[in-house]
C-alpha positions in Angstrom: -32.7 13.3 13.6 -32.5 17.1 13.8 -31.9 16.9 17.6 -28.8 14.8 16.9 -27.2 17.0 14.3 -24.3 18.0 16.6 -23.9 14.6 18.3 -20.4 13.3 17.3 -19.8 10.0 15.7 -16.8 8.3 14.1 -15.5 8.2 10.5 -12.3 7.5 8.6 -11.5 10.8 7.0 -8.8 11.5 4.4 -7.3 15.0 4.7 -4.4 16.9 3.1 -1.4 16.6 5.4 1.7 18.3 4.0 0.4 18.0 0.5 -0.4 14.3 0.8 -3.7 12.5 1.5 -3.7 10.9 4.9 -6.7 9.1 6.5 -7.4 8.7 10.2 -10.3 8.1 12.6 -12.0 11.4 13.3 -15.1 12.5 15.2 -17.6 14.3 13.0 -21.4 15.2 13.1 -24.3 15.0 10.7 -23.6 18.6 9.8 -20.4 17.3 8.1 -22.2 15.0 5.8 -23.4 16.0 2.2 -26.9 17.3 1.6 -28.3 14.2 -0.1 -31.7 12.6 -0.1 -31.3 9.6 2.1 -29.7 9.4 5.6 -28.4 5.9 6.4 -27.3 4.5 9.7 -24.3 2.4 8.5 -23.7 -1.0 10.2 -20.9 -2.4 8.1 -18.5 -1.6 5.3 -15.7 -3.7 3.9 -12.0 -3.6 3.0 -11.0 -3.7 -0.7 -7.6 -3.1 -2.4 -8.9 0.3 -3.5 -9.8 1.1 0.2 -6.3 0.1 1.2 -4.8 2.6 -1.3 -7.2 5.4 -0.2 -6.7 4.9 3.6 -2.9 4.5 3.3 -2.5 7.4 0.9 -0.5 5.3 -1.4 -2.9 5.8 -4.2 -4.6 8.9 -5.4 -8.1 7.5 -4.8 -9.6 10.4 -3.0 -9.8 13.1 -5.6 -11.3 15.7 -3.3 -10.2 16.3 0.3 -11.3 16.1 3.0 -13.3 12.9 2.2 -14.7 10.0 4.1 -13.2 6.8 2.8 -14.9 3.4 2.0 -16.3 2.3 -1.3 -19.0 0.1 0.3 -21.7 0.3 3.0 -24.7 -1.5 4.3 -27.2 -0.1 6.7 -30.7 1.1 7.6 -32.5 4.1 6.2 -33.3 6.6 8.9 -34.7 9.5 6.8 -35.6 9.8 3.1 -36.7 12.7 1.0 -37.2 10.2 -1.9 -40.5 8.1 -1.8 -38.6 5.1 -3.2 -37.1 4.5 0.3 -38.6 4.8 3.8 -37.2 4.6 7.3 -36.3 1.0 8.2 -35.3 -0.1 4.7 -32.2 -2.2 4.6 -29.9 -1.0 1.8 -26.4 -1.3 0.4 -24.2 0.8 -1.8 -21.2 -0.2 -4.0 -19.1 2.3 -6.0 -20.6 5.3 -7.6 -17.5 7.3 -6.7 -17.7 6.7 -3.0 -14.3 7.4 -1.5 -13.3 9.1 -4.8 -15.5 12.1 -5.3 -18.2 11.3 -2.7 -18.1 10.6 1.0 -18.0 6.9 1.6 -18.9 4.1 4.0 -16.3 4.3 6.7 -18.7 6.3 8.9 -21.5 5.5 11.3 -23.9 7.7 9.3 -23.9 8.7 5.7 -26.2 10.7 3.4 -26.6 9.3 -0.1 -28.4 9.8 -3.4 -31.4 7.5 -3.6 -30.3 6.3 -7.1 -27.2 4.8 -5.6 -29.1 2.5 -3.2 -29.7 -1.2 -3.8 -32.2 -3.0 -1.5 -30.4 -5.6 0.6 -31.5 -9.1 -0.5 -33.8 -10.6 2.1 -31.5 -13.7 2.1 -28.7 -11.7 3.6 -28.0 -9.9 6.8 -26.2 -6.5 6.5 -23.1 -8.3 7.7 -23.4 -10.8 4.9 -24.0 -8.0 2.3 -20.6 -6.6 3.2 -18.9 -10.0 3.5 -19.6 -10.0 -0.3 -19.4 -6.2 -0.8 -17.8 -4.8 -3.9 -15.6 -7.8 -4.2 -18.4 -10.3 -4.3 -20.6 -8.1 -6.5 -17.7 -7.7 -8.9 -17.0 -11.4 -8.9 -20.7 -12.0 -9.8 -20.4 -9.6 -12.7 -17.4 -11.5 -13.9 -19.2 -14.9 -13.6 -22.2 -13.5 -15.4 -20.0 -12.2 -18.2 -18.7 -15.8 -18.7 -22.2 -17.2 -18.6 -23.5 -14.5 -21.0 -20.7 -15.4 -23.4 -22.2 -18.9 -23.6 -19.3 -20.7 -21.8 -20.6 -23.8 -20.0 -18.9 -26.0 -17.5 -18.3 -28.7 -20.1 -16.3 -26.3 -22.2 -13.3 -26.6 -20.0 -11.7 -25.2 -16.8 -11.9 -21.6 -15.7 -8.9 -19.8 -14.4 -9.1 -17.3 -11.5 -6.2 -15.1 -10.7 -5.6 -13.3 -7.4 -7.5 -16.3 -6.1 -6.9 -15.7 -2.4 -8.2 -12.2 -2.5 -11.7 -10.9 -2.2 -12.9 -11.1 -5.8 -10.9 -14.3 -6.5 -12.2 -16.2 -3.5 -15.9 -15.3 -4.2 -15.4 -16.1 -7.9 -14.1 -19.5 -7.1 -17.0 -20.3 -4.8 -19.6 -19.1 -7.3 -18.0 -20.9 -10.3 -17.7 -24.1 -8.4 -21.3 -23.9 -7.2 -22.3 -23.5 -10.9 -20.5 -26.7 -11.9 -17.3 -25.2 -13.4 -13.9 -26.7 -12.9 -11.8 -23.9 -11.4 -8.1 -23.5 -11.3 -6.8 -20.9 -8.9 -3.7 -18.8 -9.4 -2.1 -17.3 -6.3 1.2 -16.1 -5.0 0.6 -17.8 -1.7 0.4 -21.5 -2.7 1.7 -22.8 0.6 -0.5 -20.7 2.8 -3.7 -20.7 0.7 -4.0 -24.1 -0.8 -6.3 -25.6 1.8 -8.4 -22.4 1.8 -8.8 -22.4 -2.0 -9.6 -26.1 -2.2 -12.2 -25.6 0.5 -13.8 -22.9 -1.7 -14.0 -25.3 -4.7 -10.7 -24.9 -6.6 -9.7 -28.2 -8.4 -6.2 -27.1 -9.0 -3.8 -24.4 -7.7 -1.0 -22.8 -9.7 1.7 -20.4 -8.5 1.4 -17.0 -10.1 5.1 -17.2 -10.9 4.2 -19.5 -13.8 2.3 -16.6 -15.4 4.3 -13.5 -14.6 6.8 -13.9 -17.4 7.3 -12.9 -21.0 4.8 -15.1 -22.8 4.5 -16.2 -26.4 1.8 -14.5 -28.5 -0.1 -17.8 -28.5 0.4 -20.7 -26.1 -1.4 -24.0 -25.6 -5.2 -23.6 -25.4 -6.0 -24.5 -21.8 -8.8 -22.3 -20.3 -12.3 -21.9 -21.5 -12.5 -18.6 -19.6 -10.8 -16.6 -16.8 -11.4 -14.1 -14.2 -8.4 -11.8 -13.8 -7.8 -9.3 -11.0 -4.1 -8.8 -11.6 -3.3 -7.4 -15.1 0.1 -6.8 -16.7 2.2 -9.9 -17.7 0.0 -12.3 -15.9 -3.1 -11.2 -17.9 -1.0 -11.4 -21.1 0.0 -15.0 -20.3 -3.6 -15.9 -19.5 -4.8 -14.4 -22.8 -2.3 -16.5 -24.7 -3.7 -19.7 -23.2 -7.5 -19.1 -23.6 -9.3 -21.5 -25.8 -11.0 -20.6 -29.1 -13.9 -18.2 -28.6 -13.1 -18.0 -24.9 -13.4 -15.0 -22.6 -11.3 -13.2 -19.9 -13.3 -11.0 -17.5 -10.7 -8.5 -16.3 -11.6 -6.5 -13.2 -8.4 -5.5 -11.5 -4.9 -4.2 -11.8 -3.1 -5.4 -8.6 -0.1 -6.3 -10.7 0.0 -3.2 -12.9 -1.9 -1.3 -15.6 0.2 -2.6 -18.6 -0.9 -5.3 -21.0 2.2 -6.6 -22.9 0.2 -8.8 -25.3 -0.4 -9.0 -29.0 -3.6 -9.0 -31.2 -3.1 -12.7 -32.0 -5.3 -14.2 -29.3 -8.1 -11.9 -30.5 -7.8 -12.3 -34.2 -6.7 -16.0 -34.5 -8.7 -17.5 -31.6 -11.5 -15.0 -31.3 -10.7 -14.4 -27.6 -12.8 -11.8 -25.9 -11.3 -9.5 -23.2 -14.3 -8.2 -21.3 -13.7 -5.3 -18.9 -15.7 -5.4 -15.8 -16.6 -2.1 -14.1 -18.4 -2.3 -10.9 -18.3 1.4 -10.0 -20.7 2.9 -12.5 -22.6 -0.3 -13.6 -26.3 0.3 -14.2 -28.9 -0.4 -11.6 -30.4 -3.3 -13.6 -26.9 -5.0 -13.8 -26.4 -4.4 -10.1 -29.7 -5.8 -9.1 -29.2 -8.8 -11.4 -25.9 -9.5 -9.8 -27.2 -9.1 -6.2 -30.2 -11.3 -7.0 -27.9 -14.0 -8.3 -25.6 -13.7 -5.3 -28.7 -14.2 -3.0 -29.6 -17.4 -5.0 -26.1 -18.9 -5.2 -24.3 -17.9 -2.0 -24.0 -20.6 0.6 -24.0 -18.6 3.8 -22.1 -21.3 5.7 -19.4 -21.2 3.0 -19.4 -17.4 2.9 -18.7 -17.3 6.7 -15.5 -19.3 6.1 -14.0 -16.6 3.9 -14.5 -13.4 6.0 -13.8 -12.0 9.3 -15.0 -8.8 11.1 -12.6 -6.1 12.1 -13.2 -2.7 13.9 -13.1 0.5 11.9 -10.5 1.8 14.3 -8.0 -0.8 12.9 -8.4 0.3 9.3 -5.0 2.1 9.0 -3.2 -1.1 9.9 -5.5 -3.2 7.7 -4.9 -0.9 4.7 -1.2 -1.6 4.9 -1.9 -5.4 5.0 -4.1 -5.5 2.0 -1.7 -3.5 -0.1 1.1 -5.9 0.9 -1.0 -8.9 -0.2 -1.4 -10.2 3.4 -5.2 -10.3 3.5 -6.8 -13.6 2.7 -10.5 -13.7 1.8 -12.8 -10.9 2.9 -12.7 -8.4 5.8 -15.9 -6.8 7.0 -15.6 -3.5 8.8 -17.8 -2.9 11.8 -18.1 0.9 11.7 -19.4 1.0 15.3 -16.2 -0.3 16.7 
């Protein structure tokens, strides 16, 4: 690739503009990339809520500027200084500080540490890897937390909040495939009901029923929950979890507060399990991606994502922050 060091290619780069981070499509070269072990030709990335904050500049996601945005990528190894990977290997990366302190996936090429790379499952194309992306991988971590806690389908329904979003939609599909009865919570009941039922949701509840001042303990209803929202909604969910149940919390779209009490924890033995996908160990990552390869119905997956060009990211970032994105958006970095 040495002959191509000065050949320009496209990336979404966040830079300091009048004291504020602002991202835009920019032409760069391989000389602008970090000096890491593995050079990857990126095929696809994806759009997550965190990406929306980074690209729009509405959240201090990029902690070092300038920085290439995008917390995900999937592509093909072109060069590797590490014997664990060779040219032609299909790989993916989720998290590890991409778009925060390291250059991310919104680029046609990227240099990365070998320890960040996961081999793309043979069952998936690179497009399918990013149709799942961080959202799907996080959803699988949540589902595995529920399974590891010993909660079985016969123990009762599982609640999924933020159900029409990336994590929520994949979590519903996975839980339904595993035999759980799933109740979806969404702020878009009228627009999303058919979509959510097609994914496998048995019931759909408006989020307005949860965003309120709840009692310390309410009627035991849910064996487990996957929460992407936080704040009052999470507090209400905790008050309704059955004895020895679990909530896998992985998001804060509704806020960082938790106006709850200790009562669900000390009187019902409820577990609040935080799910971090950014710095999860390689064994946990590989376990999650292996499970996704076994459980994912490709035909069903293709119903919940669409492909958009990288050039459209500034507009898409505004849409996901406003809650106007349903399902998953795969980003074609070559458009």
